[in-house]
C-alpha positions as CSV (number, residue, x, y, z in Angstrom):
1,M,-24.1,40.5,-37.9
2,T,-25.8,41.5,-35.2
3,K,-29.2,42.1,-35.5
4,A,-28.9,45.8,-35.2
5,Q,-26.0,46.0,-38.5
6,F,-28.9,44.0,-40.2
7,V,-32.0,46.0,-39.0
8,E,-29.9,49.2,-40.4
9,L,-29.5,48.0,-43.4
10,V,-33.0,46.6,-43.3
11,Q,-33.9,50.3,-42.7
12,S,-31.5,51.0,-45.5
13,T,-32.9,48.8,-47.8
14,G,-36.5,48.6,-47.7
15,D,-36.6,52.8,-47.5
16,Y,-37.7,52.8,-44.1
17,A,-37.9,56.5,-41.8
18,T,-37.0,55.0,-38.7
19,K,-34.8,52.1,-37.1
20,T,-38.1,51.0,-35.1
21,E,-40.2,50.3,-38.2
22,A,-37.8,48.2,-39.7
23,E,-37.2,46.7,-36.6
24,K,-41.0,46.2,-36.7
25,A,-40.9,45.3,-40.4
26,I,-37.9,42.1,-39.3
27,K,-40.1,41.5,-36.2
28,A,-43.6,40.5,-38.4
29,F,-41.8,38.7,-40.9
30,T,-40.2,36.6,-38.3
31,G,-43.2,36.3,-36.6
32,A,-45.4,35.3,-39.5
33,V,-43.0,32.7,-40.2
34,T,-42.7,31.4,-36.8
35,E,-46.4,31.4,-36.8
36,A,-47.0,29.7,-40.5
37,L,-44.7,26.6,-39.7
38,T,-46.2,25.6,-36.0
39,K,-49.6,25.4,-37.4
40,K,-47.1,22.8,-40.6
41,E,-47.4,24.9,-42.5
42,D,-44.9,26.2,-45.4
43,V,-43.4,29.2,-46.7
44,S,-41.9,30.0,-49.9
45,L,-40.7,33.0,-50.8
46,V,-40.4,32.5,-55.1
47,G,-36.9,33.1,-55.8
48,F,-35.2,33.2,-52.2
49,G,-36.7,30.5,-50.7
50,S,-38.7,28.2,-48.7
51,F,-39.2,27.4,-45.0
52,V,-40.4,24.7,-43.8
53,A,-41.1,22.0,-41.3
54,T,-40.0,18.1,-41.0
55,L,-39.7,15.7,-38.8
56,Q,-36.1,14.6,-37.6
57,K,-36.6,10.6,-36.3
58,G,-35.1,10.4,-32.9
59,K,-31.6,9.5,-32.8
60,S,-29.9,6.5,-30.5
61,G,-26.2,6.0,-30.0
62,K,-23.6,5.5,-27.4
63,V,-21.7,7.4,-24.7
64,P,-18.1,7.6,-25.5
65,G,-15.7,5.5,-22.7
66,T,-18.8,4.2,-21.2
67,D,-21.3,1.5,-21.4
68,K,-24.5,3.6,-21.2
69,T,-26.5,4.0,-24.7
70,Y,-29.0,7.1,-25.5
71,K,-32.2,7.4,-27.8
72,T,-33.9,10.9,-28.8
73,K,-36.8,11.6,-29.1
74,D,-38.9,12.1,-32.6
75,K,-39.0,15.7,-33.1
76,M,-40.4,19.0,-34.9
77,V,-37.6,20.7,-37.1
78,P,-37.7,24.1,-39.2
79,K,-35.8,23.7,-42.6
80,F,-35.3,26.3,-45.0
81,K,-33.8,25.7,-49.0
82,A,-32.1,28.4,-50.8
83,G,-34.4,28.8,-54.2
84,K,-32.2,30.1,-57.3
85,G,-32.2,33.6,-57.1
86,L,-30.6,33.7,-53.9
87,K,-28.3,31.4,-55.1
88,D,-27.3,33.1,-58.2
89,S,-26.3,36.5,-55.8
90,V,-24.8,35.0,-53.4
91,E,-22.1,33.2,-55.8
92,K,-21.6,36.4,-58.2
93,A,-20.7,38.6,-55.1
94,K,-17.8,35.6,-54.3
C-alpha cells in the first residue's frame, strides 16, 4: 500500500472531509510517536500495540573473503510489538 492509498483509507475510515485532513492526522500521529521515542518514552495503545526505543548492542564480524574485521557501535532503535487485538484481527483476515 502506498502512502497515497493509506491516506485515502484513513480518510474513509476516520470520516475526514478531505485527504489533507487525513494526511495531517497521519503526520500528527507519526510525529508524536517519533518525539516520544526520541525522549526514550514508550507509547502503548491498548489492543493495537506498543512502540518502544531499545538499545541495540554493537556487533563485530569479519568481511567474507578477507581478513578484515569490523565492529558496529551501540545504537537506539525503534521497535513495535503488536497487541492482542491487532494480532486477532490479522489472524481472522486469512
